[in-house]
N, C-alpha and C positions, 0 to 999 in steps of 0.2 A: 530494416526488416524486423518485424515482430514475431516472436515465437508463440504468441497468443492469438487464437481466433477470437472473433467478436463474441460468440456465445460463451467461450471460456472466460473472457474478461468480465462479462456481465455476471457470470456465476461467481467468480472470485470476489467481485465487488459486493455481491449480496452477502457472502460469507464474512467478509471483512467488516461489514456493518454490525455483525452479531458478536464480535469479539475484539479484544485489543491484544491478543496473543498470537504468536506465529502458528502456522498450521500447514499441513500438506494436503494436496488434492490430487487424486488420480482419476484420469478419464478412462473408464473401462470400455466405453463405446469405441473410442479411438483405438484402444488396445486390441479389442476383438477384431476390428477391421484390419489392423496391421498384421496380427497373427494369422488371420485367414489367408492373407497374401503369402506369408512365409511358408505355410504348410501346403500350398497348392503346387506341389512339385514332388517328384519321386527320385530325386538325385541324392539328397542328403537327409539322414534322420536327425531330427532336432530335439535336443534336450534343453531344459531351462536351468541355468545356473542360479540356484535359489539364493546364493549370497547377494545377488543384485538387488533383490527385494522380496522378503519372505512373507509379505502381507497375505492373509488368507484369501482376500478377494482377488488379488493378483494371481495367486496359484490356481484358484478355481477357474479363472478365465483362461489361463494357459492349458489347464486340463481339458476344458471344453473344446479348445482349438486343436487338440491332438498332440501337444508336447508331452514328452516324458521329463524326468527330473534328475538333475545332477545335484547331489547333496554332499556336504563336506564335514558334517558334524552330526552328533546324535540329536541335537536340538533341531536342526534343519530336517532331519529324517522324521522326527516326531511331528513337526509342523505339517509336512507333506502328507503323512499318513492320516493326520487328523482331518484332512479334507476328503477322506474316502478314497484315496488313490492307492492302487495295488502296489505293494512293495516290489513286485517284479518289474515295475516301470521306473525303478530307481537305480541310478548309477552312483556308486560311492567314490568320490575323488578326495583329494586333499592330502597334505604331507604328513599329518599326525594321526595315523590309524593305530591306536593302541590295541593290545590284545582284548582289552575290555570292550572297546568300541566295536571291534570286529565281531565279537560274540553278540553284542546288542543288535547289530545289523542283521546277522544271521537269524537271531531269534525273531526278528520282526519280518523276515521273509526276503531280504535283499539277496540277490544272487549274482550281481555284476559289480566288479570292483576294478579300479585302476590302482595297480601296485606301484609304489614309488621307491621301493628299495628291496634288497635281498631279504631283509628281516620281514618286511610285510608279506612277501611271497611265502616265506616259511610259516608265518603266523596264520595267514589265510588258509594254507594247506592243512595245518594242524586243526584249525577250527572246523574246516569243511569235513575232515576225516572224522572228528568227534561227532558231527551232526549227520554223518553218512550222506554227504552231499557232494555234488560237483559244482564248482563255481566257475563262472566265466570271467577271465582275467585279461586286462590290457596292461601292458608295461609302459610306464611313462618315461619318455626319452627326453633328455636335455642335450641338445646339440651345441657344440662349440667349434669354431673354426680357428686354425692356426693364425697367430698374429700377422704373419706375412701374407695372408690371403684376405681378400675382401669377404667380410662376414655378411651374408644375406639376411641374417636374423637381427642385425642392428645392434649387436653388443655381445660381449662375452662375460657378462656378470654371472657369477656363480649363485644359483638359487637353491632352495631346498626341494625343488620340484623334480622328482625323478632322478635318473642316473644317465651318465654318458654311455655311448654305444660300447666302449671298451669295458666299462664296468658291468654292463648287462651281459656282455658276451661270455662272461665266466659262469653264468647261470646254467645249471644242468636241469632242464625242465623235466627230465625223466624222474628226478628225485621228488617230484610233487604230483603224484598221481590223482589227487583230488581236485586239481586245477585244469581247466581247459584254457590254454593260452590262445586267445582268439585274435589278438591284434596288438596294436601299439597306439599310444596316446602322445601327442606333442602339442605344446602351446607355449609360445615364448614371446608374445607381443600383445599390445593392447591398444584399443581405440584407433585402429587403422581406418583411414578414409580413402584409400586408393585401391581399387580392384586390381590394376596391373601390379602394384607392389605386393599385394596379398598373393596373387598368382605366382609371382616370382619366388616368394618365400615358400609356398607350397611345393613348387617344382624343385627347389633346392633340397627339400627334405626327402624326396622320393628315393634317390639312390642309397643314402645311408640307412634309411629305414628298411628298404628291401634287403639290403645286405645283412642287417642285424637279424631280421626274421629268418633269413636263410641260415645264418650262423647258429641260431638257437634251435633251428629244426622245426619250425611251425609255419603254416601258411598264414600270410597276412590277410585274414578274412575281413578284419575290421580295422579301419584307420580313423582315429578320433583326432580332429584338428583343433579341438578346444573352441575358443571363442575368438576375441580380438576384433570383431567387426565394430566399427566406430559409428558415432553419431556426432553431428556438428555442435560445437559449443560457442561458435560465433557465426555471425551472418555471412562472413566471407568464406567460411569453410566449404569444401566440396561435400557432397552427400553420396553415399553408396547407392547404387541401383541394384535392387535385389536380383533381377533377371540376369544382369551381367555377372553377378556373383555366382548364380546357379550355373551359368554356362561355363565359368572358369572351374567350378567344382566338378562338373561333369567331365571336363578334360582331365583333371587330376585323378578322378576315380578310375577312368579308363586307363591312364598311364600306370597307376599303381596296380590295377588288376584285382582290387579288393571287392568283396561281395557287398560290403556296407561302408558308407562314409558317414561319419557322425560329426556334429558340431554342438557345442554347449553354449547357447546364446544367453547372455545376461543383459548387458547394456543395450544391445541392438534390439532385443525383444521388447524391453519395457521402458527404456530410458526416456523416450520422447513423450510419454503420457503423464508425467508427474510435474507438479508445480509446488513451489514452496513460497508461501506468502509471509512477508516479514515487515512489521510496522517500523516506521522511522522514529527514532528517539530524538535526535537533534542533528543539525549540521553546524560545522564550525570551520574556520580558517586557521591553519597552523603552518607557519613557515612558508607561506605562499601557496599551500595546498588546500584544496577543499576536502574536508573529511565529513563523512556521513556515518553516524552511529545508529545501528539498528538493534532491535530487541533480541534477535536470534543470531547466533554465529556458529562457530565450529562445534558447539554443543548440540546443534541440530543438523549441521551440514558441513562435515569435515573435509570433504574432498578437495576444495581449493587449497587448503593448507598442506595437504599430502602431495598433491600433483602439481601445484603452482599453476593450475588452470581453473579459471572461474566458471561457474555456471552462468549462462546468460541472464542478465537482470534488466528489468525495465520498470518504469513507474506505472502503477496501476491506473492512476488518473491520467486521462488524455488531456494534453495541453499543447498550445502553440508556442509556449515560451522557448527561448533559446536554451541550448544545452551548454554544459561545461563539465569537465572531468571531475569525478568524485572518487576518492578512496573510501571504500565501504568497510567498516569495522563492526564486529559483533560486540557483545556485552562482557566478554571474559577479560580477566586481568592478565592478559598475555598478548604480546605482539603477534603471536601466531594467529590470533583471531582476526584474520583479514579475509574478506570474501571477494576481493578483486577491485579493479578500477573500471568505472563505467561512465559513459556520457549520459547525463541525466538533466532534467529541467532545472534551470537556475533558480526557480521559485519553489523548489521542494521544501517541505516543512514537516513539523512533527505531527501533522494529521494525515500524512501520506503513507502509502504502502509500496514496498518493492515486491515484485513477483519474479522469482527465480524459476527459469524453465529448464527442461531436459532433466528433471530431478526424479524421474521414475526409477532410476537405478543409482545405487550408491548415495542414497540420501540419508534418512534418519538412522537406519540400522548400522551405518558406517561411522556414525558420529561419536562424540564423547559427552553424553547427555548429563552426567552427574557433576561435572566440574562447576563450581560456584553455586550449585543448588538452584539453578533456574528451573522454570517449568518445562516439562516435557511437551512437545508439540502435539496438538490433535492431528488426527488423520481422517480425511473424508474421501469417499469415492462417489463418482457420478456414473449411473448406469440407466440407460433409457431416459435420460434427462432428470432422473430423481437422485438427489444428494442424500447420502447416508454417512453419519459419523461413525466410524468403526473404532475409534479410540478417542476419548475425551482428553483434553489437556490435563496434565496432572502436576500438582505442586510437589516440592521436595518432600513434603510430609508423606507422600506416597511410597517413597523408597528409603527414607532415613529412619533408622531405629536407634 
């Protein structure tokens, strides 16, 4: 199975003829069609997690299709506002909300926040009082199950995101009159590809979250389930069906009894519309293994090293040659620079290109671009069949001083 359509392959081939450096391409036509399907329902309010891909053209397309925006830093906020998006359509998440950042968000017009700690609640209340405002607040909950019980969340790792129910239960919301405690936020999983498993996770959360809101003394008007919806990274993986997810979410919404159900989509919104084109430098045999060295590695596309899960890759050139397994390595002087193992044509050579698919999310902006001073990759978008370069490739002279 190829993740590339014939028009996409042809387009990438044309771009590869114009350069010898790695680059990204985002298919905005495919993105708009996908987003239109996601927003054609009234069960769940959709936010875009900007961390997945903050490119201006991506944000503009999401805006056009009716998404609001989940931002976790001042830089992400400024990028969203630069696209002409009203700050009232911004939700501030993230574990590191300093007093300075909170003031910046309020000054820019943001009025909805996810609080991750008692400190953040106090700082938000103080800033709101100083601005003579009322802020809408969701408390982020981190659930854990006793070791003796089956954990439906798939692990008990302690993270910096939110607090447990017992820790939140000591909060006295009456002490924070400038805050409207509207709901709860929970998100503890990633890249899930099973609707039944997701539904099981969501069902397991209902009782503890309802109990917490009752203890704290506010109505659970809004439940934010975060993201976690996955996309396949190999041909054998299952693929989520959106309508099945919407049906499961409708059941959860009814069971919770909330007015609004929210999700913050990142990967599921944009992941499948991005491609990373990477020229081959050489192939060699080493201790019986076939190794392929490519021009770009974790300096452009870090996720394989972080998650131990490769982006799908294939040869741009179509060939009938037999395949063999290759270990693909980037150009950096570290064994971490491994992009995965793939079945590729046995006649691959230094004139070829590999195309990595599913790179619309967690691609370049998640990478480590400055190590070893290689070029930054160019980024292209295609819309209505027209290709535009939104950022040229830059040499290290661009950022070294």
